[in-house]
Structure formats: structure tokens, C-alpha cells
Legacy VTK file of the C-alpha trace (Angstrom):
# vtk DataFile Version 3.0
C-alpha trace
ASCII
DATASET POLYDATA
POINTS 459 float
-31.024 98.557 12.404
-33.269 101.015 10.607
-36.841 100.216 9.804
-37.346 100.434 6.290
-40.143 102.548 4.680
-43.611 100.868 4.344
-44.362 101.766 1.018
-40.810 100.814 -0.345
-41.308 96.930 0.609
-41.045 94.451 -2.377
-43.185 90.157 -1.369
-39.861 88.913 -0.858
-37.592 88.190 1.951
-33.361 87.906 1.926
-30.612 87.933 4.912
-27.905 89.831 4.645
-24.944 87.840 5.776
-22.312 89.368 7.987
-18.860 87.481 9.066
-18.794 84.631 6.770
-16.275 82.252 7.877
-13.929 80.784 5.103
-15.944 78.053 2.780
-19.222 80.700 2.755
-20.540 79.280 5.982
-22.366 80.902 8.588
-21.074 80.742 12.312
-23.384 78.948 14.290
-23.205 81.592 16.910
-23.708 84.349 14.992
-26.950 85.640 12.945
-27.235 88.264 10.074
-29.410 91.300 10.175
-33.059 90.149 8.226
-34.018 92.646 6.257
-37.869 92.175 4.734
-39.784 93.467 1.802
-42.933 93.339 1.226
-44.913 95.123 -1.428
-48.783 95.254 -0.918
-51.758 96.492 -2.818
-52.982 100.308 -1.637
-55.681 99.729 1.535
-54.166 96.283 2.513
-53.969 96.503 6.374
-49.697 95.782 7.423
-49.200 94.264 10.628
-45.765 94.117 12.621
-44.824 90.842 13.831
-41.836 89.537 15.644
-40.411 86.603 14.324
-37.826 85.048 16.150
-35.000 83.506 14.812
-32.946 80.236 15.415
-30.006 82.163 16.961
-27.981 82.866 19.903
-29.441 85.923 22.110
-30.837 87.949 19.048
-33.947 88.701 18.084
-34.726 90.269 14.603
-37.710 91.999 14.022
-39.951 91.368 10.620
-42.413 93.412 8.892
-45.196 91.238 6.940
-48.525 91.472 4.879
-52.435 89.819 6.092
-53.794 88.373 3.302
-56.390 90.389 1.297
-60.278 89.135 2.228
-61.895 87.394 -0.824
-64.227 89.418 -3.398
-67.842 88.511 -2.996
-69.853 87.884 -5.930
-72.225 90.281 -7.640
-76.348 89.743 -8.164
-77.357 90.945 -11.264
-81.324 91.948 -11.719
-83.262 89.984 -14.144
-86.920 91.472 -15.601
-89.037 89.221 -17.612
-92.116 89.774 -19.546
-93.502 87.160 -21.951
-95.312 87.211 -25.418
-98.694 88.835 -25.625
-101.648 86.529 -25.551
-102.721 84.862 -28.379
-104.612 81.777 -30.446
-103.561 78.434 -30.662
-101.533 77.396 -33.421
-99.752 80.674 -33.263
-95.889 81.383 -31.596
-95.322 82.177 -28.515
-91.889 83.346 -26.463
-90.284 85.023 -23.532
-88.103 88.150 -23.092
-85.332 89.104 -20.536
-83.660 92.091 -19.391
-80.213 91.581 -17.237
-79.025 94.249 -15.147
-76.417 95.307 -13.084
-73.789 92.251 -11.929
-70.429 92.555 -12.744
-69.773 92.065 -16.365
-72.174 89.103 -16.564
-71.137 86.212 -18.837
-72.691 82.768 -19.203
-76.332 81.970 -20.170
-79.880 82.133 -19.636
-81.961 79.176 -19.563
-85.522 79.044 -20.856
-88.352 76.672 -19.855
-92.047 76.746 -20.780
-94.672 74.629 -19.091
-98.179 73.637 -20.815
-101.152 74.262 -19.597
-102.448 72.100 -16.544
-99.305 72.225 -15.024
-99.551 74.423 -12.499
-96.574 73.572 -10.077
-93.947 74.045 -13.373
-93.086 70.227 -13.268
-92.707 69.046 -16.943
-91.539 71.604 -19.402
-92.540 71.180 -22.688
-89.836 73.111 -24.330
-86.298 74.254 -23.089
-84.017 76.552 -24.673
-80.534 78.372 -23.655
-79.003 81.427 -25.070
-75.670 82.985 -24.326
-75.017 86.071 -22.515
-72.616 88.597 -23.029
-73.069 91.767 -20.523
-76.108 92.938 -19.702
-79.148 93.252 -21.983
-81.994 92.076 -23.840
-82.395 88.234 -24.788
-85.517 86.578 -26.210
-86.135 82.869 -26.176
-86.763 81.193 -29.388
-90.231 80.805 -30.359
-92.964 78.078 -29.694
-95.975 76.888 -31.632
-98.697 76.480 -29.340
-100.666 72.993 -30.139
-103.012 73.529 -27.729
-105.730 76.484 -26.207
-104.653 77.392 -22.564
-102.493 79.170 -20.192
-98.497 78.833 -20.649
-96.060 79.622 -17.957
-92.361 80.340 -18.771
-89.324 80.493 -16.614
-86.202 82.101 -16.917
-83.135 81.568 -15.343
-80.105 83.564 -15.496
-76.900 80.399 -14.326
-74.430 82.842 -13.135
-70.498 83.190 -13.559
-67.411 83.494 -11.156
-68.402 87.167 -10.738
-72.100 86.985 -10.862
-74.697 85.244 -8.817
-77.499 83.117 -10.650
-81.054 84.407 -10.622
-84.560 83.326 -12.071
-88.233 83.871 -11.935
-90.339 81.906 -10.348
-93.344 79.766 -11.336
-96.514 81.327 -11.850
-94.975 84.814 -12.474
-97.735 86.859 -13.767
-95.690 88.740 -16.447
-94.376 85.139 -17.646
-97.897 83.786 -18.392
-99.151 83.582 -21.768
-103.002 82.794 -22.401
-103.516 80.799 -25.724
-107.280 81.152 -26.589
-109.520 78.809 -29.171
-110.241 80.038 -32.550
-113.675 80.377 -34.351
-114.574 77.622 -37.214
-117.288 78.592 -40.554
-120.237 76.570 -40.938
-122.580 76.346 -43.817
-125.127 74.624 -44.849
-127.299 74.417 -48.341
-130.625 71.969 -48.580
-130.846 69.826 -52.004
-134.044 67.910 -53.576
-133.039 64.715 -54.544
-136.012 62.830 -56.002
-138.836 63.752 -53.756
-136.453 64.103 -50.524
-135.107 67.193 -49.128
-131.392 66.401 -47.875
-128.431 69.262 -46.421
-125.155 69.667 -47.076
-122.879 71.403 -44.229
-119.469 72.542 -44.567
-117.413 72.694 -41.836
-114.002 75.138 -42.393
-110.992 76.954 -40.668
-110.340 76.399 -36.830
-107.604 74.585 -35.619
-107.329 70.983 -36.815
-108.231 68.544 -36.479
-111.609 69.569 -35.811
-113.781 67.387 -33.788
-117.189 67.539 -32.026
-120.640 67.259 -33.564
-122.697 68.740 -35.801
-126.532 69.101 -35.727
-129.014 69.515 -38.610
-132.650 70.827 -37.678
-135.027 71.250 -40.243
-138.243 73.651 -40.111
-140.833 74.818 -42.649
-143.317 75.078 -44.730
-143.037 78.629 -44.590
-141.682 79.653 -41.278
-140.195 82.984 -41.728
-138.704 82.901 -38.068
-137.461 79.372 -37.984
-139.549 79.507 -34.335
-142.097 76.416 -35.107
-141.148 72.752 -34.377
-138.223 71.242 -35.970
-139.563 68.823 -38.537
-136.699 66.583 -38.667
-133.153 66.850 -36.667
-130.167 64.651 -36.777
-126.357 65.049 -35.119
-123.318 63.673 -36.710
-119.774 63.414 -35.300
-117.292 66.056 -36.965
-113.794 64.256 -37.689
-111.890 67.005 -39.276
-112.761 69.969 -41.763
-115.108 69.151 -44.562
-118.207 68.572 -45.930
-121.397 66.624 -43.737
-124.742 65.155 -45.120
-127.687 64.548 -42.895
-130.466 62.224 -43.340
-133.372 63.093 -45.623
-136.813 64.413 -45.218
-139.697 63.954 -47.463
-142.328 66.662 -47.361
-146.064 66.540 -47.872
-146.410 70.520 -48.344
-145.509 72.694 -50.510
-143.789 76.094 -49.321
-140.232 77.171 -47.928
-138.046 74.923 -46.049
-135.354 76.086 -43.984
-132.208 74.075 -42.635
-129.923 74.826 -40.141
-126.797 73.773 -38.162
-125.059 74.419 -34.856
-121.839 72.872 -33.971
-120.759 72.406 -30.580
-117.165 73.345 -30.436
-113.983 71.141 -29.029
-111.178 71.897 -27.164
-109.017 74.160 -29.249
-112.215 75.271 -31.558
-115.710 77.637 -30.575
-118.392 76.447 -31.157
-120.704 77.995 -34.011
-124.978 78.517 -34.521
-127.196 77.899 -34.424
-126.892 79.195 -37.558
-129.493 82.099 -38.577
-132.706 81.470 -40.154
-133.209 82.045 -43.848
-129.979 83.521 -44.266
-128.628 83.174 -47.935
-128.455 79.462 -49.300
-129.964 77.752 -46.555
-133.813 77.076 -47.421
-135.239 75.776 -50.440
-139.140 76.293 -51.829
-140.909 73.507 -53.393
-143.957 73.339 -55.449
-146.901 70.971 -55.132
-145.500 69.435 -58.224
-142.277 68.406 -56.775
-143.717 66.483 -53.857
-143.903 62.926 -53.360
-147.947 62.760 -53.329
-149.109 65.717 -55.191
-153.087 64.507 -54.678
-152.816 62.977 -51.408
-155.918 64.123 -49.468
-153.864 65.231 -46.236
-152.059 68.681 -48.218
-155.447 70.864 -48.088
-154.013 72.300 -51.049
-153.531 68.965 -52.768
-157.105 69.057 -54.376
-155.773 71.968 -56.700
-153.076 70.194 -58.510
-155.633 67.510 -60.174
-158.005 70.595 -61.137
-154.593 72.059 -62.643
-155.034 69.386 -65.627
-158.129 70.610 -66.132
-157.002 73.273 -68.340
-155.131 70.744 -70.902
-158.679 68.933 -70.964
-159.659 72.352 -72.720
-158.679 70.040 -75.742
-162.106 68.721 -74.865
-162.886 70.861 -77.313
-161.881 68.404 -80.036
-164.419 66.578 -78.619
-166.560 69.374 -79.825
-166.852 67.497 -82.565
-170.100 65.529 -80.650
-171.920 68.656 -81.608
-171.464 67.530 -85.259
-173.712 64.509 -83.922
-176.463 67.282 -83.552
-177.171 66.938 -87.193
-179.651 64.580 -85.291
-181.213 68.266 -85.231
-181.483 67.616 -88.910
-184.328 65.200 -88.052
-185.613 67.861 -86.244
-187.237 68.879 -89.358
-189.711 66.617 -89.068
-191.018 68.507 -86.385
-191.484 71.126 -89.236
-193.845 69.185 -90.800
-196.065 68.928 -87.856
-197.427 72.659 -88.113
-198.944 72.327 -84.656
-195.371 72.370 -82.936
-194.529 75.972 -83.228
-193.177 75.781 -79.992
-190.558 73.007 -81.815
-188.252 76.445 -82.354
-186.616 75.536 -79.146
-184.724 72.907 -80.526
-182.860 75.721 -81.625
-181.502 76.231 -78.288
-180.189 73.085 -78.247
-176.736 74.370 -79.746
-176.214 76.284 -76.489
-174.925 72.732 -74.847
-172.237 72.610 -77.200
-170.645 76.023 -75.610
-170.355 74.385 -72.522
-167.537 71.865 -72.987
-168.391 70.599 -69.015
-172.032 69.580 -70.252
-170.158 67.253 -73.385
-168.335 65.305 -70.427
-171.953 64.968 -68.488
-171.510 67.332 -65.779
-174.823 68.508 -64.542
-173.940 72.337 -64.222
-171.123 74.245 -65.796
-167.902 74.525 -64.342
-165.055 76.936 -64.463
-161.856 75.590 -64.884
-159.573 77.218 -61.536
-156.287 78.336 -63.560
-153.411 76.733 -61.107
-152.089 80.505 -60.110
-153.608 83.528 -61.072
-150.868 86.531 -62.209
-149.322 87.360 -58.932
-149.579 91.378 -58.351
-147.075 93.207 -55.979
-148.249 96.527 -54.144
-145.973 99.293 -53.104
-146.575 102.821 -52.023
-147.447 105.430 -54.239
-145.288 108.689 -54.382
-142.070 108.758 -52.590
-141.357 106.868 -49.075
-139.850 107.394 -45.621
-138.382 105.409 -43.410
-139.506 101.597 -43.277
-142.620 100.456 -45.314
-145.079 97.804 -46.143
-145.121 96.177 -49.482
-147.195 92.956 -50.285
-147.971 90.199 -53.048
-151.948 88.979 -53.964
-152.784 86.057 -55.955
-154.229 82.679 -56.070
-152.440 79.919 -54.384
-149.294 81.130 -53.287
-147.252 79.639 -50.814
-144.505 82.045 -50.230
-142.669 84.688 -51.304
-139.186 86.375 -50.947
-138.918 90.338 -51.812
-135.175 91.185 -53.248
-133.929 94.832 -53.466
-131.865 93.793 -56.779
-129.676 91.164 -55.425
-130.143 91.486 -51.591
-132.767 89.481 -50.472
-135.130 90.402 -47.554
-136.908 88.714 -45.148
-139.168 85.783 -46.154
-142.983 86.368 -45.230
-146.322 83.736 -44.480
-149.888 85.196 -44.936
-150.020 87.992 -42.378
-153.850 88.884 -43.421
-156.820 87.449 -43.456
-157.396 88.953 -47.632
-154.495 86.239 -49.142
-151.622 89.200 -48.778
-148.116 88.098 -48.160
-146.364 91.317 -46.497
-143.212 92.164 -46.271
-141.618 95.062 -44.450
-138.744 97.056 -46.377
-136.378 99.348 -44.783
-134.771 101.813 -47.244
-131.892 103.097 -44.795
-128.629 103.554 -46.627
-130.294 103.531 -50.038
-129.830 106.520 -52.729
-132.368 109.275 -51.761
-134.608 110.873 -54.710
-133.835 107.824 -57.295
-135.946 104.956 -58.287
-135.171 101.555 -56.978
-136.388 98.281 -57.913
-138.478 95.658 -55.533
-138.728 91.813 -56.809
-140.863 89.388 -55.381
-140.030 85.813 -56.241
-143.572 84.222 -55.449
-143.928 80.164 -55.005
-147.396 78.993 -55.849
-148.680 75.738 -56.355
-147.774 75.535 -59.797
-144.451 77.061 -59.911
-142.400 79.949 -59.181
-143.306 83.591 -60.725
-141.138 86.880 -60.769
-142.858 90.146 -60.266
-141.401 93.892 -60.383
-142.427 97.148 -59.077
-140.138 100.109 -58.954
-140.468 103.100 -55.783
-138.629 106.153 -55.111
-137.238 107.026 -52.328
-138.196 110.770 -50.998
-135.461 113.103 -50.914
LINES 1 460
459 0 1 2 3 4 5 6 7 8 9 10 11 12 13 14 15 16 17 18 19 20 21 22 23 24 25 26 27 28 29 30 31 32 33 34 35 36 37 38 39 40 41 42 43 44 45 46 47 48 49 50 51 52 53 54 55 56 57 58 59 60 61 62 63 64 65 66 67 68 69 70 71 72 73 74 75 76 77 78 79 80 81 82 83 84 85 86 87 88 89 90 91 92 93 94 95 96 97 98 99 100 101 102 103 104 105 106 107 108 109 110 111 112 113 114 115 116 117 118 119 120 121 122 123 124 125 126 127 128 129 130 131 132 133 134 135 136 137 138 139 140 141 142 143 144 145 146 147 148 149 150 151 152 153 154 155 156 157 158 159 160 161 162 163 164 165 166 167 168 169 170 171 172 173 174 175 176 177 178 179 180 181 182 183 184 185 186 187 188 189 190 191 192 193 194 195 196 197 198 199 200 201 202 203 204 205 206 207 208 209 210 211 212 213 214 215 216 217 218 219 220 221 222 223 224 225 226 227 228 229 230 231 232 233 234 235 236 237 238 239 240 241 242 243 244 245 246 247 248 249 250 251 252 253 254 255 256 257 258 259 260 261 262 263 264 265 266 267 268 269 270 271 272 273 274 275 276 277 278 279 280 281 282 283 284 285 286 287 288 289 290 291 292 293 294 295 296 297 298 299 300 301 302 303 304 305 306 307 308 309 310 311 312 313 314 315 316 317 318 319 320 321 322 323 324 325 326 327 328 329 330 331 332 333 334 335 336 337 338 339 340 341 342 343 344 345 346 347 348 349 350 351 352 353 354 355 356 357 358 359 360 361 362 363 364 365 366 367 368 369 370 371 372 373 374 375 376 377 378 379 380 381 382 383 384 385 386 387 388 389 390 391 392 393 394 395 396 397 398 399 400 401 402 403 404 405 406 407 408 409 410 411 412 413 414 415 416 417 418 419 420 421 422 423 424 425 426 427 428 429 430 431 432 433 434 435 436 437 438 439 440 441 442 443 444 445 446 447 448 449 450 451 452 453 454 455 456 457 458
């Protein structure tokens, strides 16, 4: 029997019958020649096997193919990179890049774990996206409800040709830090009756705001808010909005300043304490606005009673009292006495009517002291270079605020023993070789006066 070519084998076996008896039966003592043909895949090893055939004294040689070994799955690569750090209330996501493998299909699963879940036990967000080959995929976005560190886990779930692969819990590239946000706070004082109240407005931040807000009142005329607090109160916060302090009744004229501090919460940074004498946080009171303008404690209190003295000047209408000096016409009687040449002295009696005070029985003439003389604003002569000093002088001044145009400068207190209220002006950034107007808003015991002076910045 000739051996067929190995390359020509086909996957089938057959018999070529010989000496077939009539009726189609093969005699038991005779066996046909076994011919085997098998096709194989290139590279598949071929082994020869002896196959025994139930025949009398006959052994045929058959050739067969060994089954091919199972093909191993590929393991693709998975690179991940979470979205950048952000602030609470904003969105985050995860990004993956599937590489290699054997034409991967299937899905990628995303899981997100909240701050405090360090071992990634309970996801707060799950998502799955389909995969069609290698490339980049993003998870759906997630809106953060709280500040802290979030942790993503991404997993390629594999398919018939590719093994699954994923990232571990706590991978540095899978963490997103979500920070707090900063609300905005402001305070405005108001005078209700004779008491000062503060109203704070808290806005922005991440809702709902919580925590506490503290009001502090200083004054009068404490330009650095460094003195002891006259009043302090802490109120609870329940969301953005307006919050009111209690009330404080001052007894001294001058400028009072409210400051506030918000202590923050888990998702919001604290604010403050707010600045001293910033726009809108102070109020200036005159003596007439106080509850007890004539009370002895304030050293300036006696002045207001003297202020009404000028209205007493209508007392000159009481000068008709001098018309009662027609008694002087009774003085002509002395002329009947030739002896008293000294009686010309009575003509000096008209002098008393000149002094209204004597008409009221005062022992000596008194000058009616004005409530506040006209304030004088002093600036340097000629042009100025760099920071320079200005001042206001006058009577009964309780506070001074300087302005350059509409910009308020620092509020000042009496700086020396000559009743001067001194302030410093920094002209940097202002136009040179041109005139600028300085305004002083002067608080006195009888009200507020405004004075102006011009100055020039050297070229």
C-alpha cells in the first residue's frame, strides 16, 4: 500500500472494498485496505498511529492529526485619569484609555466613592459605557454634594478574547479633591430711635449655609477698631440672607463701627472678621441724636445746653425792658438838685441794656458759645510729593472722614494736643501736575459739616 502525501490529507476516513461477495457483504476473513486522508492546519504536528482493525492477520496503518491547543486570552492595558480638582457643587468625571488586547469589546464600569470611604466599600455613583475596540472613554458626570476627596474605580469587564482589567481603590490618578467655596458677607449699621442696630447680609457660597455669625461694635472714633467691644452678639445661620444684631444705645457722640465674622461650615470657608471702617459699616452720631443729650457722663454733654443759648438771643426782644428805663426820666428829679453833678453817672445806666445777660440777672456778661465753629481744612502749600498730612481744626469736633473724590480715606481721631484731626493722604496712582479736591466730612456736636480744599501733585 502506497503512503499518501501528508499535505493532501482531508478530514475524512474511508474504506476501499475488495472481493465483495454477492449481496454486498464483505467476508469476515477479508478486510479492505483502509485509506485515511486528513487535512490539517499549517503548523499542526502530525503523528502516526497504528490502528488495529478487526481482521484476520491484517493490520493497516492509519495517519491522524492531533487536536490543536486552546488559544490563550489577551490582557489589554487600561490607563485612567480622573477630572481635575474642583469646588463643591461642580461636576467631576473619570477618563479611561483601553490599549492592546485582541480587538476588545464589552463594557467599562465606573464606580465613585464619597469622602470618608477610604476602602471603597459603598459607591455613590455607578455607570457603564460600551467598548468597541481600543481608545478613550469618559464616564458620565457627577455633581458633587459635599467637599472632600472622591475616589474613582474603572474596570474593563473583558470578553471572549480579552481578560478583564481594572484600577485599584486609592489610585492617585483616580482621586479628585473637591474644595470648599467662599461666601460674601457685609454689614450695615442703622439708627432706630436712639439705638444702633447692625444688619448683616450673607450671600453666595454653597447652599445651605450653616454655622454662626458674630457681630462686634466698637467706638466711638476708634479708627483701628482696636479698643474693647461695646457690644457683641452671635446668631445662628440657616441659609443665605439677612441677619440682624441686637441693639446698642450709645451715650457719646462720634463714629461707631460694626464688624462681623462668619465661622463657616463643612462646605463653606469662614469670612472675616471684616475690615475696620470700610465702606458702609460705620455710622456717625451727633449729640442731638443720643438718648440723653444732657446727661452728665459725657464730657461734651453740657455743651448742647449752651447751644440752645443762641436761641435765647431772642431775649433781645426782652430788651423792651430797657424801655422800663423810662424810670430814668424820673432821673430828671436829680437835675432839680443842683448839687449832684455826679448824677451824669446815671446816663451810664443805658450800658446794661447792651448786655442781654444782665437783663436775665447774670452777675457777669457771658458770650453765647456756638455749638461748633466753622471747621478749617488744612493741606500743604504748593505741590505735594508722596504721602502727605492733612488736618481739620475747629470746636466740638467728634470725628472726621476724608474723601478724595468719592473714595473714602481712613477715618481719624484727634492726633495731637491742638484739637487737630490729622489724616494721611497717599497720592500714588493719581494724575500728576493737576489739581485734586480733598473733602473733609466733619462730625460735630451739633451736626455734620463738609469742607473742601484743593491740592496739586508735583510732576
